[in-house]
N, C-alpha and C positions, 0 to 999 in steps of 0.2 A: 350556854343557858339562854333560853329565850326570855327577853324582857319586852313588855308592851306597856307603853305609857300614854294614857289618854289625857287630853287637856282641851280647854276651850268652852267648857260648860258654863252655866250661869243661870241667872234669873232674868226672864224676858217676858214681856206682855204678849198675849195672843196676837198673832199676825206678824210678830217680829222674826228676826233671823239670828242664827248662831252658826259658827264654823268650828267643828271639832277636828282635832288632830290626833293621830295615833303614830307615835314614834316607836319603831321596832329595832331591836338589836339582838345579836346572837344567832341570827338566821340569815340565809341568803334571801332577803326580802323579795327580790324581783321574781322568784320562781313560784311564789305561793299565791293562790287565790285567797283573798282576805275579805273580811266582813265586819260590819258594825252590828252589834247586838244591843238590846236594851232590856232592862228589867225594872218594872214598876213595882211599888210595894204590894205584896200579896199576890204577885203574878209571876209566871215563869219567864225565864229569859227567852227573848224572841229575836230572830234575825231580822234586821231592818234593811240592810243593803249589803250587796256583795260586789266585788270587782275581781275579775280573773287576772292572771299574770299578764294577759294580753290586753287588758283594759275593758273587756266586756263587763257590763254592769247588770244588776238585777235589783229589784226592790220589792218590799212587802207592799201589798195593795194599799195599806193604810198611809203610806208615805209617797206613793208614786205621784210625780208631778210637783212635789214640794221639796224633796231631798235629792241631793246629787252627791254620789260617791266618786272620789278620784284618788289617784296615787301618784307619788313622785318617787320612782325607784332610786334615783340618784341620792335622795335624801332619806331613803328607808322610811317613808312617811305616807300614811293614808289620811284622807280628809273626808269629812261629811259636811256639806253645806246644807243647812236646814233653813228653809224659808216657810213663810205662812204657818208658823208654829201654832199648835193647838194645845189646850190644857192636857189633852190625852197623850201628848208627846212627853209629858213629864215622866222621867225615869233616870236611872243611872245607865250611861252608855259605855259600852266596852268594845274593844276590838280584839280580833283573834282570827285564826284561819277560818275559811268558809267551811262550815260543817258538812256541806253537801259534797265537798271535794276531799277533805281529810279531817280527821278528828282534831278538834281544837287543842292547842297546847294547854297543858294543865296549869301553866303559870299565867292565869288571868291577871290583868293589871288591876289597879284600884278603881278604875272607871272614872267618869266625869259626870257630875250631876247636872241635869237639865231640868229646870223648873219653869213652867209656862203658866203665868197667871191669867185669869179671865178678866 
């Protein structure tokens, strides 16, 4: 059974940084393209950043140049380094399979709350 556990969120002032982690279990993590998603109140979940099994990355236009996604296959963990945070980055952040490659697993984690104050 797939289990995804996000952590690292918090409250930060605009311009600050956070590093999110996504620990995966129950899957052969290294073979999957993974992604970070976020959902703000009243909005649909959106893909923020993705990383292929080979390490290629992609980003939503809104976070390019500010966020960096990485993975450590030995630790079954994906990371999201978020710099120059803006109030509009406030959301619950989730990890899952990259929806452009395969359907995300149904067992979404609890997410981690990121709140950016102005």
